[in-house]
NUVEX-616133 format. One line per field, with one value per residue (C-alpha): residue number from 0; residue in three letters; chain; z, y, x. Coordinates in steps of 0.5 Angstrom, whole numbers. Each point is the difference from the previous one (the first is absolute). Layout:
pos NUM;... .
code ALA;... .
unit A;... .
up Z;... .
north Y;... .
east X;... .
END
This chain:
pos 0;1;2;3;4;5;6;7;8;9;10;11;12;13;14;15;16;17;18;19;20;21;22;23;24;25;26;27;28;29;30;31;32;33;34;35;36;37;38;39;40;41;42;43;44;45;46;47;48;49;50;51;52;53;54;55;56;57;58;59;60;61;62;63;64;65;66;67;68;69;70;71;72;73;74;75;76;77;78;79;80;81;82;83;84;85;86;87;88;89;90;91;92;93;94;95;96;97;98;99;100;101;102;103;104;105;106;107;108;109;110;111;112;113;114;115;116;117;118;119;120;121;122;123;124;125;126;127;128;129;130;131;132;133;134;135;136;137;138;139;140;141;142;143;144;145;146;147;148;149;150;151;152;153;154;155;156;157;158;159;160;161;162;163;164;165;166;167;168;169;170;171;172;173;174;175;176;177;178;179;180;181;182;183;184;185;186;187;188;189;190;191;192;193;194;195;196;197;198;199;200;201;202;203;204;205;206;207;208;209;210;211;212;213;214;215;216;217;218;219;220;221;222;223;224;225;226;227;228;229;230;231;232;233;234;235;236;237;238;239;240;241;242;243;244;245;246;247;248;249;250;251;252;253;254;255;256;257;258;259;260;261;262;263;264;265;266;267;268;269;270;271;272;273;274;275;276;277;278;279;280;281;282;283;284;285;286;287;288;289;290;291;292;293;294;295;296;297;298;299;300;301;302;303;304;305;306;307;308;309;310;311;312;313;314;315;316;317;318;319;320;321;322;323;324;325;326;327;328;329;330;331;332;333;334;335;336;337;338;339;340;341;342;343;344;345;346;347;348;349;350;351;352;353;354;355;356;357;358;359;360;361;362;363;364;365;366;367;368;369;370;371;372;373;374;375;376;377;378;379;380;381;382;383;384;385;386;387;388;389;390;391;392;393;394;395;396;397;398;399;400;401;402;403;404;405;406;407;408;409;410;411;412;413;414;415;416;417;418;419;420;421;422;423;424;425;426;427;428;429;430;431;432;433;434;435;436;437;438;439;440;441;442;443;444;445;446;447;448;449;450;451;452;453;454;455;456;457;458;459;460;461;462;463;464;465;466;467;468;469;470;471;472;473;474;475;476;477;478;479;480;481;482;483;484;485;486;487;488;489;490;491;492;493;494;495;496;497;498;499;500;501;502;503;504;505;506;507;508;509;510;511;512;513;514;515;516;517;518;519;520;521;522;523;524;525;526;527;528;529;530;531;532;533;534;535;536;537;538;539;540;541;542;543;544;545;546;547;548;549;550;551;552;553;554;555;556;557;558;559;560;561;562;563;564;565;566;567;568;569;570;571;572;573;574;575;576;577;578;579;580;581;582;583;584;585;586;587;588;589;590;591;592;593;594;595;596;597;598;599;600;601;602;603;604;605;606;607;608;609;610;611;612;613;614;615;616;617;618;619;620;621;622;623;624;625;626;627;628;629;630;631;632;633;634;635;636;637;638;639;640;641;642;643;644;645;646;647;648;649;650;651;652;653;654;655;656;657;658;659;660;661;662;663;664;665;666;667;668;669;670;671;672;673;674;675;676;677;678;679;680;681;682;683;684;685;686;687;688;689;690;691;692;693;694;695;696;697;698;699;700;701;702;703;704;705;706;707;708;709;710;711;712;713;714;715;716;717;718;719;720;721;722;723;724;725;726;727;728;729;730;731;732;733;734;735;736;737;738;739;740;741;742;743;744;745;746;747;748;749;750;751;752;753;754;755;756;757;758;759;760;761;762;763;764;765;766 .
code MET;SER;SER;ASN;ARG;ARG;SER;ARG;PRO;HIS;ASN;PRO;ALA;ASN;PRO;GLY;ALA;GLU;PRO;LEU;SER;LEU;LYS;ALA;ALA;GLY;LEU;GLY;LEU;PHE;CYS;LEU;SER;ALA;ALA;SER;LEU;ALA;PHE;GLU;VAL;THR;LEU;THR;HIS;LEU;PHE;SER;VAL;ALA;PHE;GLN;TYR;HIS;PHE;ALA;PHE;LEU;SER;VAL;SER;LEU;SER;ILE;LEU;GLY;LEU;GLY;PHE;GLY;ALA;VAL;ILE;GLY;TYR;ARG;LEU;PRO;VAL;VAL;ARG;ARG;THR;GLN;LEU;THR;ALA;TRP;ILE;ALA;GLN;THR;ALA;ALA;VAL;PHE;ALA;LEU;SER;MET;PRO;LEU;ILE;VAL;ILE;LEU;PHE;SER;VAL;THR;GLY;PHE;MET;PRO;GLY;TYR;VAL;LEU;GLN;SER;ILE;LEU;GLY;ALA;LEU;PRO;PHE;VAL;VAL;VAL;GLY;LEU;LEU;THR;SER;ARG;LEU;TYR;THR;VAL;PHE;ASN;GLN;ASP;SER;ASN;LYS;LEU;TYR;ALA;PHE;ASP;LEU;SER;GLY;ALA;ALA;PHE;GLY;LEU;LEU;VAL;VAL;LEU;GLY;LEU;LEU;ASN;VAL;MET;SER;ALA;ALA;SER;VAL;GLY;PHE;ALA;LEU;GLY;ILE;ILE;ALA;SER;LEU;SER;ALA;TRP;ILE;PHE;GLY;TRP;ARG;ASP;LYS;PRO;ASP;ARG;PHE;ILE;PRO;ALA;VAL;ALA;SER;GLY;LEU;SER;VAL;ILE;GLY;LEU;ILE;PHE;ASN;LEU;VAL;PHE;HIS;LEU;VAL;ASP;LEU;PRO;HIS;ALA;SER;ALA;ASN;SER;ILE;PRO;PRO;ASP;LYS;THR;MET;PHE;GLN;ILE;LEU;ALA;SER;PRO;ASP;GLY;GLN;ILE;LEU;ASP;SER;ALA;TRP;SER;ASP;PHE;ALA;ARG;VAL;ASP;LEU;VAL;ALA;GLY;SER;ASN;PRO;ASP;GLU;MET;TYR;VAL;PHE;THR;ASN;ALA;GLY;ALA;GLY;SER;TYR;MET;LEU;ARG;PHE;ASP;GLY;ASP;LEU;ASN;LYS;VAL;ALA;SER;LEU;THR;GLN;GLN;VAL;GLU;TYR;LEU;PRO;PHE;VAL;ASN;TYR;THR;PRO;GLN;LYS;THR;LEU;ILE;LEU;GLY;ALA;GLY;ALA;GLY;LYS;ASP;VAL;LEU;GLN;ALA;LEU;LEU;ALA;GLY;SER;ASP;GLN;ILE;THR;ALA;VAL;GLU;ILE;ASN;PRO;ALA;MET;VAL;ASP;ILE;THR;ARG;GLU;HIS;ALA;ASP;PHE;ASN;GLY;GLY;ILE;PHE;ASP;TYR;PRO;GLY;VAL;GLN;THR;VAL;VAL;ALA;ASP;GLY;ARG;ASP;TYR;VAL;ALA;ARG;SER;SER;ASP;VAL;TYR;ASP;MET;ILE;TYR;LEU;ASN;LEU;VAL;TYR;ALA;GLN;ALA;PRO;THR;PRO;GLY;THR;SER;ALA;LEU;SER;GLU;SER;TYR;ILE;PHE;THR;THR;GLU;ALA;PHE;GLN;THR;TYR;TRP;ASN;HIS;LEU;SER;PRO;ASP;GLY;ARG;LEU;ALA;ILE;ILE;ALA;HIS;GLN;GLY;LEU;GLU;GLY;THR;ARG;SER;LEU;ILE;SER;ALA;ILE;LYS;ALA;LEU;ASN;LEU;GLU;GLY;ILE;SER;ALA;GLY;THR;ALA;LEU;LYS;HIS;ALA;ALA;LEU;LEU;MET;TYR;GLY;SER;ASP;ASP;PRO;ASN;GLN;SER;THR;SER;VAL;LEU;ILE;LEU;GLN;LYS;SER;PRO;LEU;ASN;GLU;GLN;GLU;ILE;ALA;VAL;LEU;ILE;GLN;ALA;GLY;GLN;ALA;ALA;GLY;MET;GLN;PRO;LEU;PHE;LEU;PRO;GLY;ALA;TYR;GLU;SER;LEU;PHE;ARG;GLY;LEU;THR;THR;ASP;GLU;ILE;THR;LEU;ASP;GLU;PHE;MET;VAL;GLN;GLU;GLU;TYR;ASN;LEU;PHE;PRO;THR;THR;ASP;ASP;SER;PRO;PHE;PHE;PHE;ASN;LEU;ASN;PRO;GLY;LEU;PRO;GLN;PRO;LEU;GLN;ALA;LEU;LEU;MET;LEU;ALA;GLY;GLY;VAL;LEU;LEU;VAL;TYR;LEU;LEU;LEU;MET;SER;GLY;ALA;ARG;ASN;ARG;PRO;SER;ILE;GLY;GLN;LEU;LEU;PHE;PHE;GLY;GLY;LEU;GLY;LEU;GLY;TYR;ILE;LEU;ILE;GLU;VAL;PRO;LEU;ILE;GLN;ARG;THR;LEU;LEU;LEU;VAL;GLY;ASN;PRO;THR;LEU;ALA;MET;VAL;VAL;VAL;LEU;ALA;ALA;LEU;LEU;LEU;SER;GLY;GLY;LEU;GLY;SER;LEU;PHE;SER;ALA;ARG;TRP;SER;LEU;GLU;THR;LEU;TRP;LYS;GLN;VAL;ALA;LEU;SER;ALA;LEU;VAL;VAL;ALA;ALA;LEU;SER;ALA;ALA;LEU;ALA;TYR;GLY;GLN;PRO;ALA;LEU;VAL;ALA;GLY;LEU;SER;LYS;LEU;SER;SER;THR;SER;ARG;ILE;LEU;PHE;CYS;VAL;LEU;LEU;LEU;ILE;PRO;LEU;GLY;LEU;VAL;MET;GLY;ILE;PRO;PHE;ALA;ASN;GLY;LEU;ARG;LEU;THR;GLY;LYS;HIS;ASN;GLU;THR;ALA;LEU;SER;TYR;LEU;TRP;GLY;TRP;ASN;ALA;VAL;THR;SER;VAL;ALA;GLY;SER;ALA;LEU;ALA;ALA;SER;LEU;ALA;VAL;TRP;PHE;SER;PHE;GLY;ALA;GLY;MET;LEU;ALA;GLY;ALA;ALA;CYS;TYR;LEU;ILE;VAL;ALA;LEU;VAL;ALA;PHE;LEU;GLN;PHE;LYS;ARG;GLY .
unit A;A;A;A;A;A;A;A;A;A;A;A;A;A;A;A;A;A;A;A;A;A;A;A;A;A;A;A;A;A;A;A;A;A;A;A;A;A;A;A;A;A;A;A;A;A;A;A;A;A;A;A;A;A;A;A;A;A;A;A;A;A;A;A;A;A;A;A;A;A;A;A;A;A;A;A;A;A;A;A;A;A;A;A;A;A;A;A;A;A;A;A;A;A;A;A;A;A;A;A;A;A;A;A;A;A;A;A;A;A;A;A;A;A;A;A;A;A;A;A;A;A;A;A;A;A;A;A;A;A;A;A;A;A;A;A;A;A;A;A;A;A;A;A;A;A;A;A;A;A;A;A;A;A;A;A;A;A;A;A;A;A;A;A;A;A;A;A;A;A;A;A;A;A;A;A;A;A;A;A;A;A;A;A;A;A;A;A;A;A;A;A;A;A;A;A;A;A;A;A;A;A;A;A;A;A;A;A;A;A;A;A;A;A;A;A;A;A;A;A;A;A;A;A;A;A;A;A;A;A;A;A;A;A;A;A;A;A;A;A;A;A;A;A;A;A;A;A;A;A;A;A;A;A;A;A;A;A;A;A;A;A;A;A;A;A;A;A;A;A;A;A;A;A;A;A;A;A;A;A;A;A;A;A;A;A;A;A;A;A;A;A;A;A;A;A;A;A;A;A;A;A;A;A;A;A;A;A;A;A;A;A;A;A;A;A;A;A;A;A;A;A;A;A;A;A;A;A;A;A;A;A;A;A;A;A;A;A;A;A;A;A;A;A;A;A;A;A;A;A;A;A;A;A;A;A;A;A;A;A;A;A;A;A;A;A;A;A;A;A;A;A;A;A;A;A;A;A;A;A;A;A;A;A;A;A;A;A;A;A;A;A;A;A;A;A;A;A;A;A;A;A;A;A;A;A;A;A;A;A;A;A;A;A;A;A;A;A;A;A;A;A;A;A;A;A;A;A;A;A;A;A;A;A;A;A;A;A;A;A;A;A;A;A;A;A;A;A;A;A;A;A;A;A;A;A;A;A;A;A;A;A;A;A;A;A;A;A;A;A;A;A;A;A;A;A;A;A;A;A;A;A;A;A;A;A;A;A;A;A;A;A;A;A;A;A;A;A;A;A;A;A;A;A;A;A;A;A;A;A;A;A;A;A;A;A;A;A;A;A;A;A;A;A;A;A;A;A;A;A;A;A;A;A;A;A;A;A;A;A;A;A;A;A;A;A;A;A;A;A;A;A;A;A;A;A;A;A;A;A;A;A;A;A;A;A;A;A;A;A;A;A;A;A;A;A;A;A;A;A;A;A;A;A;A;A;A;A;A;A;A;A;A;A;A;A;A;A;A;A;A;A;A;A;A;A;A;A;A;A;A;A;A;A;A;A;A;A;A;A;A;A;A;A;A;A;A;A;A;A;A;A;A;A;A;A;A;A;A;A;A;A;A;A;A;A;A;A;A;A;A;A;A;A;A;A;A;A;A;A;A;A;A;A;A;A;A;A;A;A;A;A;A;A;A;A;A;A;A;A;A;A;A;A;A;A;A;A;A;A;A;A;A;A;A;A;A;A;A;A;A;A;A;A;A;A;A;A;A;A;A;A;A;A;A;A;A;A;A;A;A;A;A;A;A;A;A;A;A;A;A;A;A;A;A;A;A;A;A;A;A;A;A;A;A;A;A;A;A;A;A;A;A;A;A;A;A;A;A;A;A;A;A;A;A;A;A .
up -77;1;6;2;4;-2;-1;5;-3;-1;6;0;8;2;-6;5;0;-3;-2;6;-1;0;6;3;-1;2;7;2;-2;5;5;-2;1;6;3;-2;1;7;1;-2;6;5;-2;2;7;0;-1;4;7;-2;-4;1;-5;-6;0;0;-6;-4;1;-2;-7;-1;2;-5;-5;0;-5;-6;0;1;-6;-4;2;-3;-6;-1;1;-7;-2;4;-5;4;0;3;7;3;4;-1;4;5;3;1;3;5;1;1;5;4;-1;4;7;-1;-1;6;4;-3;2;7;0;-4;2;4;-5;-2;-7;-2;-6;2;3;-8;-3;4;-1;-8;-1;0;-4;-5;-1;0;-5;-4;0;-2;-6;-3;1;-3;-6;-1;1;-3;-5;7;4;1;4;3;3;2;4;2;3;4;3;3;3;2;4;3;3;3;3;3;3;2;3;5;3;-1;0;-7;0;1;-6;-3;1;-2;-7;-2;1;-5;-5;0;-2;-7;-1;2;-6;-5;1;0;-5;1;5;0;2;6;5;0;1;5;5;-2;3;7;1;1;4;5;0;1;6;3;0;2;7;2;-4;-3;-5;2;1;-3;4;4;2;4;-6;-5;3;-4;5;-1;3;6;3;-3;5;6;-2;0;8;5;2;-7;-3;-4;4;-6;-7;-4;-8;-5;-7;3;4;5;7;6;7;3;8;2;7;2;3;0;-8;-6;-7;-6;-7;-7;-5;6;-1;2;8;5;7;4;7;7;2;4;1;5;-4;5;-1;-7;2;-2;-7;1;1;-7;-6;-4;6;-1;-4;6;5;3;-5;1;-7;1;-7;-2;-7;0;-7;-1;8;-1;7;4;4;-4;3;6;0;-2;6;5;-3;2;-7;1;-8;-4;-7;-2;-7;-2;-7;1;2;3;4;4;0;4;4;2;2;5;3;6;1;-3;4;-7;-3;-6;3;7;2;-5;-5;-6;-5;-8;-5;-6;-3;4;-5;-3;7;1;-7;1;6;2;7;4;4;6;-2;-6;1;-4;4;-6;-4;-6;-1;2;2;-5;2;-4;-5;-2;-2;-1;-6;3;-1;6;-1;7;0;-7;-1;-1;6;5;-3;2;7;1;-2;5;6;5;1;5;-3;-1;-6;3;-4;4;-6;1;-1;-2;-7;0;5;-4;-7;4;2;-7;-3;6;-2;-7;2;3;-5;-5;5;0;6;-1;2;6;2;-1;5;6;0;0;5;-1;4;-1;6;0;-3;-4;-2;-6;1;8;-2;0;-1;1;-3;3;-5;4;-3;4;0;6;5;5;6;-5;-4;8;2;-7;2;6;-1;-6;5;5;-6;-2;-7;-2;-5;-7;-2;6;-2;4;3;-5;-8;-2;-5;-4;0;-5;0;7;-3;-6;-4;-4;-3;2;-7;0;6;-2;-3;-2;4;4;2;-4;5;-6;2;-2;-4;-2;-7;3;7;1;7;2;-6;4;-5;-6;-7;1;4;-1;0;-5;-4;1;-4;-6;-1;1;-4;-6;1;-1;-6;-4;2;-3;-5;-2;2;-6;-5;-4;0;-6;-2;5;1;-3;3;-1;4;6;0;1;6;4;-2;4;4;2;0;3;7;0;0;5;5;1;-1;6;4;-2;2;8;1;-3;4;6;0;-5;0;-2;-4;-4;-1;-3;-5;-3;1;-4;-5;0;-1;-5;-4;-1;-2;-5;-2;-1;-3;-6;-2;-5;-4;-6;-2;-6;4;7;0;0;6;3;-2;3;6;2;-2;5;6;-1;0;6;4;-2;3;6;1;1;2;5;7;-1;0;6;3;-2;2;7;4;-3;3;-1;-5;-4;-1;-2;-5;-2;-1;-4;-4;-3;-1;-4;-6;0;2;-7;-4;3;-1;-7;-3;3;-2;-7;-1;2;-6;-5;1;0;-8;-1;5;5;3;2;4;7;0;-1;6;5;-4;3;7;1;-2;4;6;-3;0;8;1;-5;3;8;-4;-3;7;3;-5;-1;2;-2;-5;-4;0;-3;-6;-1;-1;-4;-5;1;-4;-4;-3;0;-5;-5;0;-1;-6;-3;2;-1;-5;-5;1 .
north 123;5;1;6;-4;-1;-9;-2;-2;-8;-2;-7;-1;4;1;4;5;7;2;4;7;5;4;-7;-2;6;1;-7;1;6;-4;-5;4;3;-7;-1;5;0;-7;1;5;-4;-6;5;1;-8;-2;5;-3;-6;1;5;7;-3;-6;3;4;-7;-3;5;1;-7;0;5;-4;-3;5;-2;-7;1;3;-5;-5;5;1;-8;-2;1;7;2;5;5;-4;-5;4;1;-6;-2;6;1;-7;1;7;-4;-5;7;2;-6;-1;5;-2;-7;2;5;-7;-4;6;0;-8;0;7;-3;-6;1;1;5;-4;-2;7;3;-4;0;8;0;-5;6;4;-6;1;7;-1;-4;4;7;-2;-4;7;4;-6;1;8;1;6;3;-2;9;-1;-6;2;6;-4;-4;5;4;-7;-1;7;-2;-6;4;5;-6;-5;6;2;-7;-2;6;-4;-8;-4;-2;-7;4;4;-6;-2;7;-1;-6;4;6;-5;-4;6;-1;-6;3;5;-5;-4;4;-2;-7;-2;-7;2;5;-7;0;8;-2;-5;4;6;-3;-4;6;4;-6;-1;8;0;-6;2;7;-3;-6;1;-6;1;6;-3;-5;-7;0;-6;0;-2;4;7;5;2;8;-1;1;0;-7;-3;4;-3;-7;1;-2;8;2;3;5;5;5;2;5;2;5;1;1;-7;-5;1;-4;0;-6;-2;-5;-2;8;3;6;0;-2;1;3;-3;3;-6;-5;2;7;0;6;0;3;1;0;7;3;7;-1;1;-4;-6;-1;4;-7;2;5;-6;-3;1;5;5;1;6;4;-2;7;3;3;3;5;-2;-7;-2;-8;-4;-7;1;-7;-1;5;-2;5;5;-2;0;7;2;-4;4;7;2;5;0;-7;0;-8;-1;-7;-1;-6;2;-7;0;7;-3;-6;4;4;-4;-4;7;-4;-4;5;7;2;2;3;5;1;7;4;-6;2;-6;0;-5;1;-1;0;4;4;3;2;3;4;3;6;-3;0;-7;-1;-7;-4;-8;-5;-8;-5;3;-5;-6;-5;-2;-3;-4;0;-4;2;6;2;3;6;7;5;8;1;-2;3;6;5;-2;2;6;1;-2;4;7;-2;-1;6;2;-6;-4;-8;-4;-8;-6;-7;-5;-7;-2;4;-1;4;5;1;1;5;4;0;3;5;2;0;5;5;-1;4;5;2;-4;-4;-8;2;5;-4;-5;4;0;-7;-6;-7;-6;-8;-4;-7;-5;-7;1;5;2;1;4;6;8;7;5;8;6;6;7;2;-3;-6;3;-5;0;-2;-5;-3;-1;-4;-4;-1;-2;-4;-4;-1;-2;-6;4;2;7;-1;7;5;7;0;-6;-6;2;-6;-2;7;1;6;2;3;4;2;-3;-4;2;-5;-2;-2;-3;-5;-5;-6;-6;-6;4;5;7;6;6;-1;5;2;-3;-7;1;-8;1;-8;-3;-1;-5;3;-1;-2;-4;-7;0;5;-4;-6;4;3;-7;-3;6;-1;-8;1;6;-6;-6;5;1;-7;-1;4;-6;-3;4;3;6;2;8;2;3;7;-1;-3;5;5;-3;-2;7;3;-5;1;8;1;-4;3;7;-2;-2;6;4;-3;0;7;3;-3;5;4;-1;-4;-6;-6;-3;7;1;-6;2;7;-3;-6;4;6;-5;-5;5;5;-7;-1;6;1;-8;3;6;-4;-4;6;-2;-4;-6;3;6;-4;-2;7;1;-5;1;7;-1;-5;5;5;-5;-1;8;1;-6;3;6;-3;-4;6;6;-4;0;7;1;-5;5;7;-2;-3;6;0;-3;-7;2;4;-5;-6;5;2;-8;-1;6;-2;-7;1;2;-7;-4;3;-3;-6;-2;0;-5;-7;0;4;-6;-5;4;0;-7;-3;2;-5;-6;1;-7;3;5;-5;-1;6;3;-6;2;7;-3;-4;5;5;-5;-1;8;1;-4;4;6;-2;-2;7;3;-4;0;7;4;1;5;-5;-5;7;0;-7;1;5;-4;-5;5;1;-6;0;6;-3;-6;3;4;-6;-6;4;5;-7;-1 .
east -121;5;4;5;4;7;1;6;6;2;5;2;1;-7;-5;-3;6;1;7;3;0;6;-3;-2;7;4;-5;2;8;-2;-1;4;6;-2;1;7;3;-3;1;7;1;-3;5;5;-3;-1;7;3;-4;3;7;6;-1;4;-3;-7;3;2;-6;-5;5;-2;-7;0;3;-7;-3;5;-1;-7;1;4;-6;-5;5;0;-7;-4;-3;-6;-4;-5;-7;5;3;-6;-2;7;3;-5;1;7;0;-4;6;5;-5;-1;9;1;-4;3;7;0;-3;5;6;-3;2;7;2;7;1;8;2;-5;-2;-8;-1;3;-5;-6;1;1;-6;-5;4;1;-8;0;5;-4;-6;4;4;-7;-3;4;1;-8;0;7;-3;-2;6;0;-7;1;6;-3;-4;6;4;-6;-2;7;0;-6;2;6;-4;-4;4;3;-6;-1;6;0;-7;2;5;4;-4;-7;2;1;-7;-3;4;-4;-6;3;2;-7;-2;3;-2;-8;2;3;-6;-6;-4;1;-4;2;7;-2;1;7;1;-5;4;6;-3;-4;7;4;-6;0;8;0;-5;3;7;-1;-4;4;7;0;5;4;7;3;1;7;4;7;4;-2;-2;6;5;-2;-7;0;-7;-1;6;-3;-7;3;2;-5;-2;0;-7;-2;-4;-3;2;0;0;2;2;8;0;-4;2;-1;-1;4;1;6;2;2;-7;3;2;-3;2;-3;2;0;-2;3;7;2;-1;-2;-1;-6;2;-4;0;-5;3;5;7;5;-4;3;7;2;0;6;5;-1;4;-5;0;7;-1;-3;5;2;-4;-6;-4;-6;-3;0;-1;-2;-1;-2;-4;-3;-4;3;6;5;-5;1;7;0;-4;5;5;-4;-2;-6;-2;0;-3;-1;-1;-3;-1;-5;-7;-2;6;-3;-7;3;3;-5;-5;4;3;-4;6;5;-2;-2;7;-1;-5;4;1;6;-1;-2;-1;-1;-2;5;7;5;5;-6;-2;7;2;-7;1;2;3;7;1;4;-1;-2;0;-1;0;0;-5;0;-4;4;7;6;5;8;-2;-6;-4;-7;-2;-3;1;1;0;0;8;2;5;-5;-4;7;0;-8;2;6;-4;-4;4;0;7;3;-6;1;-2;-1;0;-1;1;0;8;7;-2;-6;3;7;-4;-4;6;3;-7;1;6;-1;-6;4;5;-5;-1;6;4;6;0;4;-3;-7;3;2;-8;-2;1;-1;-1;-3;-2;4;-3;1;-6;0;-8;1;7;-4;4;-1;2;0;1;0;-1;6;7;0;4;5;-6;-5;5;2;-8;-1;6;-3;-7;2;4;-5;-5;5;1;7;2;1;1;1;3;8;-1;-1;1;2;-6;1;8;1;-7;1;6;-3;6;-4;-8;-5;-1;7;-2;-5;2;-4;2;-4;-6;-4;0;1;-5;-8;-3;-7;0;4;-3;2;3;-1;4;6;2;4;-4;-8;-4;0;-7;0;5;-5;-5;4;2;-7;-3;5;-2;-7;0;5;-6;-5;3;1;-8;-2;5;-5;-5;-4;1;6;1;6;7;-3;-6;3;5;-6;-4;6;3;-7;0;7;1;-7;2;7;-3;-5;4;5;-6;-3;6;2;-8;1;5;-4;-8;4;-4;1;-7;-1;5;-2;-7;2;4;-4;-7;3;3;-6;-4;3;2;-7;-2;6;-3;-7;3;4;-6;-2;6;-1;4;4;4;1;6;3;-4;2;7;0;-4;5;6;-4;0;8;1;-4;2;8;-2;-3;6;5;-5;-5;5;1;-8;0;5;-3;-7;1;-3;-6;-6;-2;-7;5;5;-5;-4;7;2;-6;0;7;-1;-7;4;5;-6;-5;5;3;-7;0;5;-3;-6;1;5;-5;-4;5;2;-7;-1;4;2;-6;2;6;-3;-1;7;3;-5;3;7;-1;-1;5;4;-1;2;6;0;-1;5;5;-3;2;7;2;-2;5;5;0;-7;-7;1;5;-7;-4;4;1;-8;1;5;-5;-6;6;0;-8;0;5;-4;-6;3;3;-6;-6;2;0;-7 .
END
């Protein structure tokens, strides 16, 4: 008796299993890629609560190395055929789904353990599983790599959008549980046809759902466990929580950062912490300014002494203390700009304590990046006030790898052009080095406006609070649109002395700090020499204001050395294996890993200036590159293998050319488009990036196709090599930006794609 049903191919692991179809592989990879990129973003938020900024960057980079080592495990394991893949990959995907909630729980227990090694290993474990899974999929379906790559990249774009949405409504720890649910979908898809293999995906999804519900209700693992001996010094929130009166009263989340409202021993003030480190004061206020008059005696009030700005712009408004100071000075039009929506939300939710300071009569509160707001504004202000507008306070001898576009030369030009004829720019910095660098950057900005250094210094005052603790040596810079007169200088001297401050520079009174510049005997370039500290003006193309030490920050040096060591170890891991990849193949896939990230990182940084928000910049650049890259890969599936090397070489050349053009032309585009609406700027960015993304999506998948013709077993290794070189590329991109500029990084990325094109011509042409 005949039957129309197809017979199932034999599967030694599971005789009842059908071979994994390309459609199921693609859909499963979509979910896998979405969950893994989303977890990478989640790790950054988790680590930022426990670590300093640069150590969060270091730890996440180490975690992503897990992708490469997962791939090399696949390279060393026996080859898996399509008929053997279904059961294995479903169970392994379920392990990945379980690993994310488990890592969140373990990180909550070990978050402040010194050394960061354990946390980095924990973060790497899920990515090891992803590397093993994904590299095996590409090996088995190597001749359909274009289609898989399209699913891969579009899944990553989807995951990016999902995680940023989730971070606005729940903690990063809860997001980790939610991602376990998404990852378990990949396990269901991979094993859908195999009923015996549905148990593990069911367990993974069920436990992830239960963990998410419990954490949303009870917040069991929202914060890492802290002990007095293990808390980093910059995580002030946990120091306060260690005191008898310290307690968290409220928390809020956004895709920008976590915010916590913390009570201390003083009933009239509370703290609002961003990622447990950068703190802002929320003061008790009932509308009676006389009750907060003590603020006029603080160092931060110095720019307002005997000066009444009618129109004040506050950049980095925090929880409203600066608004109170402006009200005390008599300002009746105050614009408070704060980049973190969670900070504004939590301040407004506690209006009964702070008097509704963000909605007080005469106060307009705007959620935006301060630099972007000023650049797009057509108003002029009597006071532009910036009080400790950064993530943390680096001390002399340390520095954070944290870019700051609010203190660049271009930023000072923008501020200067938005001051009224007698308006003031006031910058409160943590210590004298930052204040001095701010003034030097301001002088450079005025040079570009056609004002000599000697003339510029007649508009400036710099004072510092005397303290043996560098973190308490607060400095105040005042840059006035009109030259400071004798009466104003006398007021600053008297008020500074009353506040315990010493002048670092005052025109006509204390000028030794800038000897030679005040008389224009030398130029600023002649004045600046490399000494113990790096005080050179920063620019938008190298905005590392807090890198006060000459050379690379120590964490970045460590990451570079570690990345180099990892690359060497990874190369050694192929020794003794059969069918080792050729040097040309290593150059091809390594060049793609380095080149892609060297181009991507500067694109995100420069786009930040155009769209005015770091999260939005990441979304615009990554989503545009990922989605268009997937389309480019899918389109190239129609090309035959016989002439594929030509298209691969040509696409790499086009990437190099477009990247070089953007390296030189993008800053001018950013400046020219700054006045457009936000929607128009975002649309322009997307349209600008789509052609680049289309051609960037071609070489990788087609390189796998070409390599798979002759050396299929090496594909897992090469996939992982691409991943580990991308981590090295992120460290190199940051280093080039510190040493030279973001443009230099893009040119280095273009050079990598030239190497890729050359290898495609020499290696793949031979067949």
